[in-house]
N, C-alpha and C positions, 0 to 999 in steps of 0.2 A: 504494499499500499504506499504510496506515495505521500510526501508530506502536506501536499495539497488536497487531496483528496481525505486524510487523515484530519486536517481542519474543516474540511467541510461535513466530515462525518459528526465531529464535536461540535461543530455550530448547531447542525438538525438535532442532535442529543439536548443541546442547550435550549433551543427553540421549543423541543417537547415538554421539557423539563419545566421552563419558563411557564408554558400553557397549564400546564398541569396545576402549579404553582396560583395565578391566574383564578383559573377555576375552583381552586379550594377557598381562596379570598372571597371569590364571590359568595360562595356557599357560606362561610362563614360571617359575611355582611349582611347576608340575607337571615341568616337565623338571629342574630344578634335584633336586625329591627324586628323581626316577630316577635322576639322576647319582650323588648322595649312594647312594642303596640299593646300585647298580653298582659304587661306590667300597667300600663295605662288603664287599660278596660277593667282589670281589678281594681284598681283604686277608686274609678269611676263606680261600679259595682260595691264596692264597701260604702263609699258616700251615700249612696242610694238606700243601701241596706240601713244605715244609722240613721237617716232621716225617715224611712218608712218605720222602722223600730219606733224612734221618738214619738211619730204620729200617732202610733198605734197605742204606746202608753199614754199619751194625753187624752184619747177618746176614750181610753179603757177609765182613767181617773174621772171624766166627765159624767160616764156612765155610771160609776160607784156612786159621785155626788147625787145622780138622778135618785136612785134606786134608794139611797140613804134619806130621801126627802119626800118619799113617798108615803101617804098616810097608810097608817098599820091598819089592819082587820080586828075588829074586837074577837 
């Protein structure tokens, strides 16, 4: 194998390896973006859950007050 063909072969191998690295980086970036989106969605769901829980708690307190003020049967 001549020096030029060895260089061309090495360049081809390097290009292939660089392509694989680029694909791996793309996959990692995509996974990181997806994870970030999941975390944002989870934070929104937690906030919604907290608001709903507070609303239900307040409504139950109001219901307890109404029931406590009903006239008692003799």
